[in-house]
C-alpha positions in Angstrom: 0.0 -0.1 0.1 1.2 3.7 -0.8 0.9 6.3 1.1 2.1 9.8 1.9 3.9 12.2 4.6 0.7 14.4 4.9 -0.4 17.5 7.3 -4.5 17.5 9.0 -5.7 20.8 9.5 -9.0 21.2 11.2 -11.2 24.1 11.2 -14.9 25.1 11.6 -16.4 27.7 9.2 -18.8 30.6 9.4 -21.5 28.4 8.5 -20.6 26.0 11.7 -19.2 23.1 9.7 -16.3 21.4 10.1 -13.3 20.9 7.5 -11.0 18.3 7.5 -7.8 19.1 5.0 -5.2 17.1 4.0 -2.3 18.5 2.7 0.4 16.7 1.3 4.1 17.4 2.5 5.6 20.0 0.4 2.8 20.9 -1.5 1.0 23.9 -1.1 -2.5 22.9 -1.5 -4.5 19.9 -0.8 -7.8 18.2 -0.4 -10.7 19.2 2.0 -14.4 17.7 3.5 -16.7 18.9 5.5 -18.6 17.6 7.8 -22.1 19.0 9.2 -21.5 17.0 12.6 -18.6 16.6 14.9 -19.0 12.9 15.4 -18.5 12.4 11.3 -14.9 14.6 11.5 -14.2 12.6 14.8 -14.7 9.1 12.7 -12.5 10.1 9.5 -10.0 11.8 11.2 -9.8 8.4 13.7 -9.9 7.0 10.4 -7.2 9.2 9.5 -5.4 7.1 12.3 -5.5 9.9 14.7 -5.8 8.5 18.5 -9.4 9.9 20.2 -8.2 11.3 22.7 -6.0 13.8 20.4 -9.2 13.8 18.5 -11.0 14.8 21.1 -8.6 17.6 22.5 -8.0 19.0 18.8 -12.3 19.1 18.9 -12.7 20.9 22.1 -9.8 23.6 21.2 -11.9 24.6 17.6 -15.0 25.5 19.7 -13.2 28.0 21.4 -10.3 28.8 18.3 -11.9 31.7 16.1 -13.7 31.1 13.1 -11.8 29.6 10.3 -9.0 29.6 12.5 -6.4 26.2 11.8 -5.8 23.7 14.2 -3.1 20.7 13.1 -2.6 17.7 13.4 1.1 16.0 13.9 2.2 15.2 10.6 1.8 11.2 9.8 1.6 8.4 6.7 -1.6 8.0 5.6 -2.2 5.7 3.3 -3.7 6.5 0.4 -6.6 4.3 0.4 -7.5 5.4 3.6 -8.2 9.1 1.7 -9.5 8.2 -1.0 -12.5 5.9 1.0 -13.0 9.5 3.0 -13.1 11.5 -0.1 -9.9 13.2 -0.1 -9.6 12.3 -4.0 -6.9 15.4 -5.0 -4.3 14.5 -1.9 
């Protein structure tokens, strides 16, 4: 399975939706998926390989951050198949 080193960021947009962005290391753009519920965003972040405690910490911080404020997850290797299965086609 092929993977890539990626940076994952989350933010809450002005409509209250959670956006999860995946940026390939060294690239200036990446793929974004939007989720209407916290549970859906958390499920995707878990599938990308992040531990539940880290996800919960970042989600809590997201609701305290300004709208469109970005929160980063640690860089990690994410399998291409997992990215595609969650709609990150451009990643």
